[in-house]
Structures are given as C-alpha cells and as structure tokens.
N, C-alpha and C positions, 0 to 999 in steps of 0.2 A: 526835109523833115528829119529830125534827129532820132536815132535808135536809142532804146533804153535797155539796159541789162542789169541784173541784180548787182547791187553794190557789195563791197567786201563783207559787210555784216548784214546782208539781207535787204538793204535799201536800194532804191532805184538810182542809178547813176547815169546821167546823160553822157553819151560818148560823142567824139568828134564826128561830124557828118562824113559819109563815105566819099562825097564829091568835093570835100574841102581841099583847097590848094595848099601845098606846103609853104612855110614862111619864105619870103624872098630875101636875098642878101645873105651875108655871112654874119653869124652872131658876133655882136660887139662892134660892128661898123655902121655908123649912122644912128644918131640919137633919136630921130623921128621914128625909125623902124623899131627901136627898142621900146620907146614909149607906147607905140601902137600894140606891140606884142604883149607888153605888161598889162595894158588896159584890157586887151582881148582876153588874156589869161584870167585877170581878175573878174571880168564879166562872166566867163564860163564858170568860175568857181562860186560866185556869189549867189547863184540861182538855186541851190539845193542845200539840204540839211547836212550833207556830209562834208561841209567846208572844213571845219575843224571839230573834230570829235576825239574821243579817247583813243581811237585807233592811230591817229597821226602821231601820237607820242611815241609809238613803237615803230614808226615808218622809217626804215633806214634809207629809203630812196629819196624821200622828200628833201629838197634843197632849201626850203624856207623855214626859218625858226618857228616853232610852235610852242606855246606856253600854256600851262593850266594854272589858273589863279583861284584862290579861295575868296571868301566874302570880304576879307581884309585886304584884298588885292595883292596878296603875297604869292610868290611863285611856289607851286606845289610840285610841279613836274614839268619836263620839257623833252623835246626830241633831240637826236644827235646833232642836227643842223644848228640848233640854238647855241651849243657849245662851240661849234666850228666857226660860226659867224661872229659871235660876240667875244670869243676868246676866254670865256670863263670855264671852270670845271663845274660839274653837277653840284658838288658840295658847296662851292662858292655861291651858286645861284639859289639853291633851295632855301626858302624862308625869307629871301630878300623881297623888298617891295618892287613892283614892276617899274617904278620910277627910275631904278638904277640903270635902266636901259635907255633912258631919255637924256638928251643933251643939256637942256636948261631947266631951271626951277619952274619957269612959267609954263613950259610945255609939260612938265611933270604934273603940275596942278591941273592943267587942261585935260590931260589923259586920265587922271584920277577921277575928275568930275564926269568925264565922258563914260568911263567904265562903270562908275556907280549908277549912272543913269541907265546903263544897259544891264546892270546886275539885278535890277529889281525883280523880285520873284513874282510880282503881280503882272509883269509884262510878258507877252508871248515871246518865245524864243525866236530871235531873228538876228541877222547880221548887223553889226555896227562897224562903221568904217571911219577912221580918223587918220589924217596925214600929220606927221611930226618928224622930228630929227632924232635918229637913233645914234647912240654912242657906244663904242666897243670898250673893252677893258683897257686898251692902250690909248684911248682918247680919240680914236678915229671916228668921225661922224659921217653919216650918209642919210639922205632922205628916205623915209620909209612910210608905208601905210599899214596901220594896225587894223586887221580885219578880224573882228571878235564876234562871238556868239555865246549866249548863255544856255545852260542846260544842266542836266544831272549826270554825274559820273557813275561808275559801276556800283558804287555804294549808295546811290540815290541821293547824294549830297549836291546842293546847288554849286555850280562852278562856272567859271568863265574860261573859254578857250580862245586864245589869240594867236593869229598867224601874222608874222611880220613880213611884209612884201616890200623889198627894196624898190625905190623909184628912181626916176631920172634925176641927175645931180644938179641941173641948172638952178642957180639962185641959192643953193644950199650953203650953209656956213660950214667951214672946215676949221676945227680948232687946231688940228695938227697938220695942216696942209692938205695935199691931195690924198685920195684913197690909196690904200696899200695895193701892191700888185695882185696879191691873192684875193683881196676884196673885189677889185676890178674884174678879175677873171671870173670870180663867182657871179658878179652881176651880169656879165656877158653870157655865161653859160646857163643862167637860171631858167630862162624861158624854154630853151631847147631841151633841157633836162626835164622840165615840167611836162612838155609834150611827150617825151619818151616815157615818162612815168605813166602817163595816161594810157599809152599804147601797151606797156607791159601789164598794167592793171587790167586792161580790157582783155588781153590774151589770157591772163590768169582766170578771169571770170568765165571766159568761154570754155577753157579746159576744166574748170571747177564744175560748171553746170552740166557738161556733157560727159563727165568721167563715168566709166563703167563701174568704178568703185565708189563706195560711200565715203564722202570727205566731209569732215567737220572740224571746227575749231572751238575749244573751250578755254576759259580762263583758268588760272592756276587754282582758283577756288571751285572749279568744276562746273561753272555756269556755261551753258551753250551760247556761243556768240554767233555762230553761223553753221549751216549745214546744207549740202546740196540735196537735190530731189532724191537721188539714189539712196542716200543715208536715211532720209525721212521715210522712204518706203520700207527700208530694212527695219527701222525702229517702229514704224506703224503709226506715224502722226504727221501733221502738217508742220511746216517750219515755224509759224507763229506760236503754235502750241509748244514746240520744242524749246523756244526761248524762255518759256515760263518754268522750265524744269532744269535739273542738274544732271550730270552724267550718271550719278548714282541711281537715278530713277530708271535707268535702262538696266534691269536686273540681269539680263543674259550676257552682259559684258563683264560679269564677275570672273576674275581669274582664279579658277579652282585649283590650278597647279600650285600657285603661291598663296592661295587663300587670302586674296586682297580685293577690296572693293575698287571699282574704277576710279573713284576720287583719290584713293590712296596711291594708285598707280600714277595718276596725273600729278599729284604733289611730288612724287618721287622723280618723275621726269623733269618737272620744273626745277626742283632743287639740285639734282645731279647733272642737269643738262645732258641727259643721255637718252637714247632711244629704248623702247621696250616693245617687244613683239610677242604675241601669244595667240592661241587658238581657243575658240569657245564654240559651244553648240547650243541649239535650242530645239525643242520638240515642236514641230508644226502640225503633227498628227500622231495618233498613237502608233508607236513603233517607227516613226519617220522623223529623222533629225536633219537639220541644216547646220553646216559648219561654216564658221567665219574666221578669217585671219585678221587680227587687229594690230596695227602698228601705230605707236605714239612717238612723236618726236617734238622737241621744243622749237618754238619760233619766238623771238623776242626782239626788243629794240636794241639789245646789246648793252643796256645801261645797268639794270639791276634785275635779279631773278624775279622779284615781285611784280615786275611789269611784263613778264613773259606770258606766252600762250602755248597751248599744246594742240598740235594738229593730229587728227585721226585719219587713218586710211583703213577702211573696212572692206574686205574682199570676201565674196561668197566662194568658198573653196569646197563646197559639198561634193561636186563631181571629182575634183582632184583628190579629196579625202577618200572617197569611195574607191577610186582607182588605186590609191596608195594602200588602202587596207586590203583590197583584192590582191595586189602584188605582194603585200606582206604575208597574206595567207598562203599564196602560191609558194613563196619562198619557204614558209614554215613547212608546207607539205613536202617540198623537195628536200628540205633539210632532214625531215623525219625519215624519208626514204634513204637519203644519203647516209644517215647515221645508223640505220637499222638493217642495211643490206649485209649479206654474208661475205662481201668482198671488201678488201682494204683499198681505199683510194687515197693517193697523195699527189698533190699538184706542186711541181717545182718550177721556180723561175730559171733564168739563164745562168744564175750563179749557184744553182743547186740549193737554194734556200726554200724551205717549205712555205707555200702560200696558203694551202688549205689541206686538211686531212679529216677523215671521219673517225668515229669511235673505234671501228674495227682496226684501222691502221694504228691507232694509238695502243690498243691492246696487243696487237701483233708485235709492234716494235718493243714494247715493254717486256713481253714474255720471251721473245726470241733473241733480242739483242740487248736488253737491259737499258734502253734509252727512252727518254720522254720526247716523243715527236709532237711538235705543235708549230703553229705559224711562226716563222723566223728561224726555226731550227736549221742549221747548216749540216748537211750530210757529209760534206768533205771535211769540215772542221771536226765534227764529232764522229768521224768514220766508224760506223757500227760493224764493220767487217763485211760489207757488201761490195767488195772490189769489182767483181764481175758485173754486177748490176750498175755500178757507177760508170764503168767503161761503156757499157751498153747505152746508158742514158746520155752520156756525152756524145756517143756516135749518132744517136737519134737526133739530138739537139743540133749537131753539126751537119746533119743531112747525109751522113754516110749510111744510115739505116732509116728506112721508113717506119719500121716498128721492130719490136724485139719480143720474143717469147721464150721462156725457159722454165724449167722445173727446179725449184730450190728444195733441197732435202736437208732436214734438220734431225740430228740425233740428240736426244736428251740424255740425262744422266742414267736413265734406265734402259738405254739403247733402243728406245721407242722411236721409230722413224715417222716423221711427218712430211708430207709433200705439199708444196705450194706452187700453183701455177701463176707466173708473173708475166704481165704484158706491159710494155712501155711504148707509148705513142706520143708523137709531137703535138704541141699546142701552137696554133697559129694566131697572128693578129689580123687586122682587117686587110693588110697588104700581103697576106700569105707568107709573112716572115715567121720563122720558128722562134718563139719567145720563151719556151719552156717545155716540159714534158709531163705527162701524166702516167703515174705508175698504178697499176691495178693488180692486186694479189688476192688469190683465193685458195683456201685450204682444200686440196683435192685428195687428202689422205684416204677418205672413204672410197672415192671412185677409183683411186689407184689400187687400193686393197682389193676392191671388187674385180678390177682388171687383172690383178695378179692372181686372185683366186680362180678366175675364169681360165687364165692361161695355165694355171697349175692343174685344173681339172682336165683341160685338154691334154696336157702332158701326161697326166695319170692315165687317161683313156688310151692314149697312144702306147704308153708303157705297158699297160695291162694287156692291150692287144698283142704287143710283142711277146709278153710273158705267156699268153695263151698259145701263141705260135711256138714258143720255146717248150711249153709243156706238151704240146702236140708232138713235137719232135722227140721229147723224152719218152712219151708214152709209145710212140711209134717204134723207136729204136731201142732205147735203154730198158724199157719195161717189156715190150713185146718179145724181144729176143730171148731173155731168160725164161719168160713164160712159155714161149713156143718150145724151148729146149726141154722144159719140165714135162710138157704134154707129150713130146716125142719119146723121151726117156721112159716115161711111165708106160707108154704103149709097148716099148721094147721089153720092159721088165715083166710084163704079163706073158711074154713068149719065152722068157729065159727061166731056167731052173735055178733056184737059189743055191748058192755055194759054188756055182761054176764061175770061171774067170769072166765070162761075158756079163753075168749078172752083177758081179762085184764092180766091173768097169761101169756099168749103167748107174749103179748106186753112187759111185764116186762123182760121175758127171752130173747126176741129179742133185747131189749136195752142192756142187759148185754153182749150178744154175740157181739154186735156192738162195745161196749166199749173195749172188749177184743181184737177184731180185730184192733181197732184204736191204742191200746197200743202196740201191737206187731209191727204194721206198724211204729209207732213213734220210737220204739227201733231200728228197722232195719235202719231207716233213720239216726239215731244218729251214728250207727256203720259205715254206708257207708260214712258219713261225716268225721269220724275220719280216715278212710282208704284213703281218698284223699291225694294228695301231700300236704306237709306242706307249707302253704302260709305265715305263720308268720316268721319273721326274727329271726334267732338265736341270742342269747345274752348271756353274762356271768351271770348265775343265781346264786345268793347267797343262798345256801341251808339252812342256819340258818334262814334267813328272811322268806323263804317259810314255815318252820316249825312253826315259830312264828305266821304267818298269819293263819295257820290251827288251832293252839291252841286257837286263839281268836275266830275263827268261831265255834268251838265245845266246847267252855268253859263250857256250861251247862252240857254236857256229862262228861267232865273231873271232874267237881266238884261233880256231882251226883254219879259217880262210883269211885271217889277217884283214878284217873288215874295218874301215874307217867311216864313222858317222858324224857329220857336222850339222848342228841345228842353230837356227837364228829365229827366236820368237820375241825379239825386242819390241817390234811394232805391235804384235798381238800375243801377249803372254797367255791369255786364256780365251775360250769361247763358250757361249751357252749351248750345251748339247747333252746327249745321253752318254755318260762316260764309257759304258761297256761298248757302245757302237764305235766311238772314237778309238778306243783301244783295239778293237777288232780290225778297223780300217788301217790304222798305222801298222799293226802286226802283219797283216797280209802283204802290204806294199813293201815293207822293209825286208821281210823274209823272202819275198819273190825276187827282190834285187840281189840278195845273196845267193839264192838257189840258181838263178839264171845269170850268174856272173860271167864275165869274159875270161876264157881260160888263160889268157896271157897277161891279165891285169889284176891287181889287188882291188877288191870291191871298194868303191868310194861312193858314199851316199850322202846327199845333202837334203835337209828338210828345213823350209823356212815359211813364214807366214807374213802377210801384209794386209792392210785394211784401207779402203777408200770410203768415200761418203756413202756408197751404195752397197758394198759387199766386202766379205772377208775371203782371202785367197790363201790356200795352202799348197805348196809345190813339193813333190818328191822327185828327185833326179838321181840317176845312177849312171855308171859307165859299163853296163853289162852288154849282153848280146843284142839287145834291141829286138824289135818286132817289124816284120815286113808288112807295114800298114797298107801298102799298095794292093797286096793280095789278100790280106787278112784283117784289114781295118774294121770291117763290119762285124767281125766275129770276136773282137778282143774281149768284150764283156759277156759273151755268150756262155751258157752252161755246158760244161764238159768240153770246152774248147781249149786245146793245148797246141802250142807252137814250137815247143822244144821237147823232144822225147827222151833226152839223156837223163833227165831228172825225174824223180818220183812225183806224182801228182794226179789229180782226177779232173782238173779243169774247172773247179768250182770257186777258187779264191777271188778272181776278179769279178765274177758274177755276184758273189756275196758282198764285195766292196761296193759295187754300183748300187745294189739293193739297199744297203745301209745308208749310203750317202743320200740317196733319194728319199729315204724315210726321214732323214733329218732336214729335208727341204733343200738340199744342195744338188749340184751337178758335178760330174767327173768327166774329164777328157784326157786323151793321151796323145803325146807327140814322141815319135820314135823313128830311128833310122837303124837299119840292120847293121849289126856290129858297131853301132855308134851310140849306144845307151838309150835310155827311155826316161820320159818325164810325164808324171801324172799330175794333173791340175784339178784341185777340188775347190769349188766356189760355193760359199754359203751366203 
C-alpha cells in the first residue's frame, strides 16, 4: 500500500512504497533496464494531477523539459531543463510553435492534431501521451514521449502543460548521427535523478508539514499557493479557505515599522530578490498580545522575476519577546541606578580605553580635569594628570595589586579642598584572567570635613583641659603668692605704727605684691582675649611684607647684634589668615631667636614656606642657644616657662604663639639641640 502526503501545493502526492527495492544495475548500462525504469517512472507520474502543472515551470531540480502552451499551441513558458535539453534560450523559444521541437513535418502535424484534441475546453482535464521524435537546436534527434495535460494557469486561462520524456533510441532516426555525449549522459542519469527528486520532495513535505513554525508560499501577486497546518492555525482558517484569499487579507501581518502592506513587501522581495524580516503583534485578549517574527525570502525558477514565489517563515516569539522586554526593563533599571548613584564608575579595558562610564564619572572628569570621558576615551593618550592612579591601575591589571584605594585631594582656584575616595579593582573573564579594571570614585569631602571637625573638637577639648591645668597652676602659684603676701602684710600693718621704718617697709612690700597681682591679672586677661573667637576677617597675608615690618620695628636689635635674616616665600608668597596674628607669631619667634642668641655666634635666622596638596608649612630656624628638650620638652609652650635666665622675659611669648597658631587652625612643633639652634615648624 502506498503512503500519501500533501503535495507541494496542497495536493496529495503518492510516494514510493517503503518496501520498494532500489533499481538494479548501473544507470546507462543495459537498454532493457533503462526502458523498464522509464516506463515505471512514467507509470508513477501519469496517475495523479500533479504531472505537469504551473509549479514544474519553476522546478530547478526537474531533468525533463516542461512547456506551457497557449490555445494556439505556442510556447508561453518553460522550465530550465527545456533550455538545457534543446539548446535554445528562453527568448528563442517563447512565442514559437511547439512544432519547432519536432523532427519532421508529418510528426509536427500529428502532434498539433493530438494537442488540439486534448486542448478542448469541453473535455475533462486528463493526461495525453504521444510518442514522437524530438529535435534539438543543433539538429540532434532523440525519441521522446510528450506527456501533456490541460488545465488553467494562475490567471484562470486555459493552457496545456507538456512534459517531454526521452525514450529508448532503438529504431529512431538520427539526422546528425548518434546522440551527443551530453545528451547520452542526460538520458542515462534521468531516471536516477527523478527518483532522487521524489525523495527530496518527500523529505521537504515531511519537514514542511511538521515544522514548529508556520510555513507558506505565495505568488508575487500575493496569492496563497500553499501553507502548512501551523500557519493555518496562526491565521485562523483551513488551507482550502486560505487558497481563496491573498496575503493582504491577513491584516496582522502589516509591517507598522515601514508602514507597508504584506503584498507590498512580497512584491519588494520578488523584485529585489532579497529577504525581509520584521516583527508583528496581534491582540488575542484585552491587554494580552502575541508576537510573531515573519521572514520572507524569494524562491524562483531562476528564469525571470515574474515566475518567482515568496516563502514565509512565521515564528511565535511571544515568550522570547516578553523575556527580551523583561531583560530590557531590568537593564533600564540598572542603568538608572548606575547613572544616578553618587559614585563615579569607569570601566577600562586592558589598553586603558574606557568601555563604560556613568554620568557622575563624566561630570567629575569634566569639572576636575577638563576632559570629556566617554566610551573609547584613552586615559593614557589624553592623560588628564592622574599619574598615580594610572600606575595603580596598571599594577592591578598586571596582578601586582589585588585592589587599590587612595584619597585624591583637589584644590580649586579658591583654595577649596575636595576629597575623593578612589578604589580600583580588577575585572575578570570566565577563565579568571584580568581583562580590565573598574575605577570607583566618591566625593568624601563632607565626611572628611566631619572627620576633621571631630578631630579638631577632640584637640580643642584636650587643649582646653591643658589650659585649665595651666590656669590652675597660675592661680595656685602666680596669683596665690601675691595675694597671700597682701593678706600677711595687711595684718602686719595693723600692728605697726604709721611713720615707723617697719610700717614703711610693710607698705613698700604691699605695693610690690599688688603690682605683681596686677601683672598676673593683666597677663591672664590678654590670654583670655586671644582665646576668644577670631573676630577679624581673614585675608591673604603677604609673608615677605610681614617680615619687613618686623625688621623695621626691631632694627636697633638687628644692628646692635649684627643679625642676618634670610627668607624664601617663593612657593607660598601669601596665606589666608588674620594679619595681626601672623605678625604677632613672626615677631615673637624672630625676637626670641635674637634674645637667646649664642654668645659666640652672630645670629642667623632663616624663614621659609612650602606647600603640598594637603598643607602649608612655615619654618623658623636659628643658630642660638637651643633648648634641652629632653628635660624641658613638655614645658616649651607653657605659661611663665623660661629656660634661659640671662635675658629679660616673663615666659609668655611661646605660650601666646601656640595660642594664636591654634586659633588659626594650625599646629606648632619644635626641634632643638642644646647649643645647636632651634627650629619651629608651623603647619596650617
């Protein structure tokens, strides 16, 4: 029993039985075998309506010539094999009478009479077979059988379709001798190729019918020629109903992106011989859509565009589309977070080219370095002055560092300091190879300022605690001593008679104690005034001008002691500060260097200033007597502390210097060796 499967255009096509034996012998050896195969092939073809139809004209695999004839028996169309076998071009054959393919006039008349009998529109379409002698363009003849059937073409016009089947050559006449080598090879291979064609077509039908995608073929005019079950389900109709429509009747196939109807797309594909892919959607329920991917590509006989077809592949991509949209939404969410975070992110490849960066990174690079950072930007080529960071990035990339963290400090034109915390981490591929680095930078100025303020408050508390201890010492010793003397002398005065030497002596001592008490009170008042909040406005103080003012004020001391003062303020010509405080600090330190000079050396004083990214430093150095810091280091800046008694003083100068430096937000330290000079270092 033979199986049946859908034909190429929806018809039933009988297939070779599964238990059929393959042809015996080698093609082309043995005339009897060839005749038997030809007869068998003809028998298989002649039993169904798909013998010769419109589709054979575009069949590139068919080895038998196929011709389409009009009512006047003139050739209208043909398949590629017709040109191959007969040696004519399409242009030469179109419009010619079919008789041009026959050898003798008698046979031409017989074929014409035969075909006119079979072309009657009153007769039911059926095969007509006639044996004759065919003649090629070169005059070569060969026996052939014309297997013809009547029917209507795609435009519903009556037409004849004739397939020329070469036959055994015994008894045939040969005008130009034996058949050509190519014609003989053709005859030998014909049956084998026909069997192969049937197998290929059968495989095509199986794949076509069971495809998970909708598959269909339309003419260049948009008429449906065939469709598999999957496509019919997608469209929502049966295949016979589909053949009564055109592709434009399937409204959801409209290409909204290009604003083109399906038929317009089909004609474009037919004309340009190109493929076209697009996506469409249709609503299957309120708020619920299905998405389809439609791909069109041309299939034709290879002769002329007008004979072409367009194949459709329609895939339901609803799940893929939803997944894609979900992924797109997820990427959009991540991108929103990426671009709105307060950290700057930059991704570099191994050549230090930017692969990705967020908005904060672009703003930071533009404001701090004046460069436009974007994908493709080369840090090494456009070096924005981040030498340390580049070295660190290279070290991380080369595996010398696993990560890197630092604080970048930026001083703008107004001397405003900004702090940025920068981290550099490696980027790995699937094989754990380092293929790039990620730089993350965050402005930590606020937190740094808070940290600085906290440390400053702690320092102030410690300093105030020390000041309280200092005041306790002053009250205990400097105030209590003269107060006690006053109380004692007052008691004595009550016992003494005025005018006596003892009375006068008590009055003198009482006066001295009162003056001492007044002096200490005055000093304490001065200290308290210095510790109050700075009320004077800060300004840019020129350091060289301050030194010149001091030199003028102590010119007599400089000349008397032959003092040399050298200054270098090239790096820091001025600083923002309270001018009166700077003047007082400089005056105390320079005058102390002269006051406590080495007796065997002329005083030599140097003052210089330097600046780093974080601080400004001022150094005072002399060649004087120095201070024994081992024994007195903790007392250097104490109130009423003196380390040399040969010179006049109360021990308040360095205490006042420290107080004023700290009021300006700085720190002061001392380095000294006995008889080896002293250096004071002030840091703002």
